[in-house]
C-alpha positions in Angstrom: -81.0 -117.7 41.9 -80.6 -120.2 44.3 -78.3 -123.2 43.0 -78.1 -126.8 44.4 -76.3 -128.9 42.1 -77.1 -132.5 42.1 -76.6 -135.6 39.4 -77.2 -134.8 36.4 -80.5 -135.3 34.4 -82.1 -134.7 31.0 -84.3 -132.8 30.2 -86.4 -133.8 27.6 -87.0 -130.7 24.6 -89.7 -131.8 22.1 -92.1 -130.1 20.6 -96.2 -129.3 20.6 -98.6 -126.0 20.0 -101.1 -123.6 20.1 -102.4 -121.4 17.4 -101.6 -117.5 17.9 -103.8 -114.9 16.8 -103.2 -111.2 16.1 -102.4 -109.3 19.3 -103.0 -111.0 21.6 -101.2 -112.9 24.7 -100.6 -116.8 24.9 -99.2 -118.2 28.4 -98.2 -121.3 29.3 -97.5 -122.8 32.2 -99.3 -125.9 32.3 -97.8 -129.4 31.2 -100.0 -131.4 28.4 -100.8 -135.1 29.0 -98.4 -136.3 26.7 -95.5 -137.6 28.4 -93.4 -139.6 25.4 -90.0 -138.2 25.3 -87.6 -138.6 22.1 -84.4 -140.9 22.9 -81.3 -139.5 24.8 -78.3 -138.2 22.1 -76.7 -135.5 21.1 -78.4 -135.2 17.7 -81.8 -136.4 19.1 -83.1 -133.0 20.4 -82.6 -133.3 23.9 -80.5 -130.7 26.3 -78.4 -132.3 28.4 -77.8 -130.3 31.5 -73.9 -130.8 33.8 -76.2 -130.7 36.6 -80.1 -129.5 37.8 -80.5 -126.3 39.8 -83.6 -124.7 41.6 -84.8 -121.7 40.7 -86.8 -119.1 42.8 -88.1 -117.3 39.5 -89.5 -119.4 36.2 -87.8 -119.1 32.8 -90.2 -116.5 31.0 -90.0 -116.4 27.1 -91.5 -113.9 25.0 -92.0 -114.1 21.4 -92.1 -110.9 19.1 -93.6 -112.8 16.7 -94.3 -111.1 13.1 -97.6 -112.7 12.3 -98.1 -110.2 9.5 -97.7 -111.1 5.6 -93.6 -110.9 5.4 -93.1 -112.6 8.6 -95.9 -114.9 9.0 -94.0 -117.8 6.9 -91.7 -118.5 10.0 -93.0 -116.6 12.7 -96.7 -118.5 12.6 -95.3 -122.1 12.7 -92.3 -120.7 14.8 -94.8 -119.2 17.7 -97.2 -122.8 17.8 -93.6 -124.6 17.4 -92.4 -122.6 20.8 -95.7 -123.4 22.5 -95.5 -127.5 22.0 -91.6 -127.4 22.9 -92.8 -125.0 26.1 -95.6 -128.2 26.8 -92.9 -130.6 26.4 -90.4 -129.2 29.1 -92.8 -128.5 31.2 -94.3 -132.2 31.2 -90.4 -133.1 31.9 -90.6 -130.6 35.2 -89.6 -127.6 33.8 -86.6 -125.6 34.1 -85.1 -125.6 37.8 -88.2 -127.5 39.3 -90.5 -124.7 37.9 -93.0 -124.4 34.7 -91.9 -122.1 32.0 -94.0 -119.3 30.9 -94.2 -118.6 27.4 -96.5 -115.3 25.7 -96.6 -114.3 22.3 -97.2 -110.6 20.6 -97.7 -110.0 17.3 -96.1 -106.8 16.4 -98.0 -107.2 12.9 -94.5 -106.2 10.4 -94.4 -103.0 11.8 -91.4 -101.4 13.7 -93.5 -98.9 16.4 -95.3 -102.4 16.8 -92.5 -104.1 17.6 -91.3 -101.4 19.7 -94.8 -101.2 21.9 -94.2 -104.7 22.1 -91.1 -105.1 23.2 -92.0 -102.9 26.2 -95.1 -104.8 26.8 -93.0 -107.9 26.9 -90.5 -106.6 29.5 -93.0 -105.0 31.5 -94.7 -108.3 31.4 -91.6 -109.9 33.4 -89.6 -111.9 30.5 -86.7 -113.0 31.2 -85.7 -114.2 27.3 -87.1 -113.2 24.0 -87.6 -114.4 20.8 -87.7 -112.3 17.8 -88.6 -112.0 14.0 -86.8 -113.2 11.3 -86.1 -109.5 9.4 -83.7 -106.6 10.4 -86.8 -104.0 9.9 -88.4 -105.4 13.1 -85.4 -107.0 14.4 -83.4 -103.8 14.6 -85.9 -102.0 16.5 -86.6 -105.0 19.1 -83.0 -105.0 19.5 -82.8 -101.4 20.2 -85.6 -101.7 22.5 -84.6 -104.2 24.7 -81.0 -103.5 24.7 -79.5 -106.0 27.0 -82.7 -106.3 29.2 -83.2 -109.4 28.2 -81.5 -112.6 25.8 -83.3 -112.2 22.0 -82.8 -115.1 20.1 -83.8 -114.6 16.3 -85.3 -117.3 15.6 -85.3 -117.4 11.9 -83.5 -114.6 11.1 -79.9 -115.4 8.8 -79.2 -111.4 9.5 -75.8 -111.6 10.7 -76.4 -107.8 11.5 -78.8 -108.9 14.3 -76.2 -110.9 15.7 -74.5 -109.1 18.6 -73.7 -110.9 22.0 -72.3 -107.6 23.7 -76.3 -106.7 23.5 -77.6 -110.0 24.2 -78.7 -110.9 20.7 -78.3 -114.0 19.2 -79.3 -116.5 15.8 -80.9 -119.3 15.9 -79.6 -120.4 12.8 -76.7 -119.8 10.1 -76.4 -116.5 8.4 -76.5 -115.3 5.2 -72.6 -115.5 4.2 -73.0 -118.6 5.0 -75.8 -120.3 3.6 -75.4 -118.1 0.1 -71.1 -119.2 0.6 -72.7 -122.9 0.9 -75.1 -123.0 -2.3 -72.2 -121.0 -4.2 -69.4 -124.1 -2.9 -71.9 -126.9 -4.1 -72.3 -125.2 -7.3 -68.6 -125.0 -7.7 -68.2 -128.8 -6.8 -70.5 -130.0 -9.2 -68.9 -128.4 -12.1 -71.0 -125.1 -12.8 -68.8 -122.5 -13.8 -70.8 -119.7 -14.8 -74.1 -118.2 -12.9 -76.0 -114.9 -13.4 -77.9 -113.2 -9.9 -81.5 -111.6 -9.2 -81.5 -109.2 -6.3 -83.8 -106.6 -5.0 -82.8 -103.8 -2.6 -86.4 -103.8 -0.9 -84.1 -105.7 1.9 -80.5 -106.5 2.8 -81.8 -110.6 2.7 -83.0 -110.1 -0.9 -79.7 -108.1 -2.1 -76.8 -109.4 0.3 -77.3 -112.9 -0.4 -76.7 -112.5 -4.3 -73.4 -110.2 -3.1 -72.3 -113.2 -1.0 -73.0 -116.1 -3.9 -71.0 -114.1 -6.1 -68.5 -113.7 -3.9 -67.6 -117.3 -3.1 -69.2 -118.5 -6.6 -66.1 -116.0 -7.9 -63.1 -116.9 -5.6 -63.5 -120.7 -6.5 -63.3 -119.5 -10.2 -66.5 -119.5 -11.6 -68.1 -116.1 -13.0 -71.2 -114.2 -12.5 -72.1 -113.0 -15.9 -74.4 -110.4 -14.5 -77.3 -109.1 -11.8 -80.6 -108.6 -12.7 -82.7 -106.4 -10.6 -86.2 -106.6 -9.3 -88.8 -105.3 -6.8 -90.5 -107.3 -4.4 -94.0 -105.6 -5.9 -93.1 -107.4 -8.9 -95.2 -109.8 -10.7 -93.8 -110.3 -14.0 -90.1 -110.8 -14.8 -89.7 -111.1 -18.4 -87.4 -108.5 -19.2 -84.8 -109.9 -17.0 -85.3 -113.6 -18.4 -84.8 -111.9 -21.8 -81.8 -110.0 -21.1 -80.8 -113.3 -19.5 -81.6 -115.3 -22.7 -79.7 -112.7 -24.8 -76.2 -113.4 -23.2 -73.9 -115.0 -24.9 -73.1 -117.7 -23.5 -76.2 -119.7 -21.0 -75.2 -119.3 -17.2 -75.3 -122.7 -15.3 -76.8 -121.5 -12.6 -79.4 -118.6 -11.6 -79.0 -118.0 -7.9 -81.8 -115.5 -6.0 -82.7 -115.0 -3.0 -86.6 -114.7 -4.2 -89.8 -116.1 -2.8 -92.7 -117.7 -3.8 -95.2 -116.6 -5.1 -92.2 -114.7 -7.9 -90.3 -117.5 -7.6 -93.5 -119.5 -9.9 -93.4 -116.8 -12.0 -89.7 -116.7 -13.0 -89.5 -120.8 -13.2 -92.2 -120.6 -15.7 -91.1 -117.3 -17.3 -87.4 -119.0 -17.8 -89.0 -122.2 -19.5 -90.7 -120.1 -21.9 -87.5 -118.1 -22.9 -86.0 -121.7 -23.7 -83.8 -121.6 -20.3 -85.4 -124.3 -18.2 -81.6 -125.8 -18.4 -80.3 -123.3 -16.6 -80.2 -124.7 -12.3 -82.6 -122.2 -10.5 -81.2 -121.9 -6.6 -81.9 -120.3 -3.9 -81.5 -119.7 -0.2 -83.7 -121.0 2.7 -86.6 -118.3 1.9 -87.5 -121.2 -1.0 -87.7 -123.4 2.0 -89.7 -120.9 3.5 -92.3 -120.1 1.0 -92.7 -124.2 -0.3 -91.4 -124.0 -3.6 -92.2 -127.5 -4.0 -96.1 -126.2 -4.1 -95.1 -124.4 -7.6 -95.7 -128.4 -8.8 -93.5 -130.1 -12.1 -91.8 -126.3 -12.2 -89.9 -126.4 -9.3 -88.1 -129.9 -10.2 -84.4 -129.3 -10.1 -84.1 -126.4 -8.0 -81.5 -126.1 -5.5 -82.1 -124.5 -2.3 -80.4 -123.8 1.5 -82.7 -124.9 4.5 -81.7 -125.0 8.3 -83.1 -129.1 8.5 -84.6 -131.5 7.0 -86.0 -134.6 8.9 -83.7 -137.8 8.6 -82.1 -140.4 10.8 -79.8 -138.1 13.0 -81.8 -135.7 14.2 -84.8 -134.9 15.9 -87.2 -133.3 13.4 -88.8 -136.6 12.3 -90.3 -136.6 16.4 -90.5 -133.2 16.4 -93.1 -133.6 13.2 -94.4 -136.2 15.0 -95.0 -134.2 18.3 -96.5 -131.4 16.5 -98.7 -133.2 14.5 -100.1 -135.1 17.5 -100.8 -131.9 19.2 -102.6 -130.3 16.2 -100.1 -127.5 15.4 -99.7 -125.9 12.0 -96.3 -126.6 11.5 -96.1 -125.6 7.5 -92.5 -124.9 7.1 -90.5 -127.8 8.3 -87.5 -125.8 9.2 -88.9 -122.6 10.8 -90.6 -124.9 13.6 -87.7 -126.7 14.4 -85.8 -123.5 14.6 -88.3 -122.3 16.9 -88.2 -125.2 19.3 -84.2 -125.1 19.3 -84.6 -121.5 20.4 -86.5 -122.4 23.0 -84.0 -125.1 23.7 -80.8 -122.7 23.8 -82.9 -120.5 26.0 -84.0 -123.6 28.5 -80.2 -124.7 28.4 -78.5 -121.2 29.2 -80.8 -121.0 32.1 -79.7 -124.6 33.8 -75.7 -123.4 32.9 -76.1 -120.5 34.9 -78.5 -121.7 36.8 -80.4 -118.0 36.6 -82.8 -116.3 34.5 -80.6 -112.8 35.6 -80.5 -112.0 31.9 -76.8 -111.1 32.1 -76.3 -115.0 33.5 -78.6 -115.7 30.6 -76.6 -114.1 28.0 -73.5 -115.1 28.9 -74.2 -118.8 29.5 -75.7 -118.5 25.4 -72.3 -116.9 24.5 -70.7 -120.1 25.8 -72.6 -123.1 24.6 -70.3 -125.5 23.2 -72.4 -128.6 20.7 -75.4 -127.7 22.8 -78.1 -130.4 21.4 -81.2 -128.7 20.0 -83.6 -130.1 18.0 -81.6 -129.6 14.4 -78.7 -131.2 15.6 -76.3 -128.9 17.6 -75.4 -125.6 18.0 -71.8 -123.8 19.3 -72.2 -120.2 20.3 -68.6 -119.9 21.8 -66.7 -117.4 20.0 -68.9 -117.2 16.9 -70.5 -113.4 17.8 -73.8 -114.6 18.7 -74.0 -116.6 15.1 -74.4 -120.8 15.9 -71.9 -123.0 13.9 -73.9 -124.8 12.0 -74.4 -126.9 8.6 -76.2 -126.0 5.8 -78.8 -128.4 4.7 -78.8 -128.5 0.5 -82.1 -129.5 -0.8 -83.5 -130.6 -4.3 -87.1 -130.5 -5.8 -87.7 -134.0 -7.4 -91.1 -135.5 -8.2 -92.5 -131.7 -6.3 -90.7 -133.3 -3.4 -88.0 -131.7 -0.8 -85.3 -134.3 -1.4 -82.0 -134.0 0.6 -78.6 -133.4 -1.5 -75.7 -133.1 1.2 -74.9 -130.9 4.5 -72.2 -128.2 4.0 -70.0 -126.6 6.1 -68.8 -123.9 4.2 -65.1 -123.2 3.8 -64.9 -119.3 2.2 -67.7 -117.4 4.7 -67.7 -113.5 3.3 -67.4 -111.0 5.9 
């Protein structure tokens, strides 16, 4: 790629959207009319290059999006938010003087469809990819791409998908990090006993309770038991009755469960006289909008990737997305998709190239790169960026910021 160094310029990275339909490609090279950009600063969601380059090949991003039942919670808003960010980039002049191109393929939650989509995206000339949230489709994507282009797993918290040697990175913190943060919050609040609910249907639902237990007990807490469930379950009375029968009522119940199962669990806990047990979870509570359960959700606590407040670019993101008519139902996963595009754009600027090896090396060396949710550092992090975990609670049917934690004891 040709490179010409000029004085440093600011590339505004805010966000807008186009809905994606099943098994259809969406390619965008034109900018929207809106030219409003967020203000400059390390926490507004802008990315500043150390100098502008001139590319002779455009950055082309492919999103292997799981728009099926399981992954749609992240990839539907994420695919729209990525489009918003691409449009804003192009409105600001693109990357390296060329408009960013963007293509979406629906992998439908199917490993075989994921592999086909990955090869089609590569054949279509993408030089960077955004990947789905779960290892069941993320691993086949990684196996097919295998270093032919960098992959940013936008919503995944599975550390097994982070492998810089194969060009794979997370946009978010990992499961060990978020579970450790919730455990440290619980200990700091004076809670000393807990139980966990876990499912072996996916490592997300079993790994998070294990990480929580490790950190909670290392800090002096006691986990009184783990209770198994299936993702197909619609009743948890057996588990709830066993918890009610313990000689000591636990302070906390920790689970990676998602809605609508979480609502059933909360209702059955209340019916069994366990309404005072604090139900704590991870980003699945945020992803599936746990506060939609109504008053029964008040008081629960969970890990989230971000929250709109002064000092980050999320409020601007939400305003831009709303103005564009984007359907961003989950704040975190729209913002993380914006982050993913920003990370790839920052790498292209840093390398002044869209060569896959150059992009991968540039991502792996990023330090405090400004993104919508704050900043990310990949240097020395093994593909999992160093980021705070936001702890939220539900008050009066709405999520409320509690604190941001960067845990000190991270399993593994």
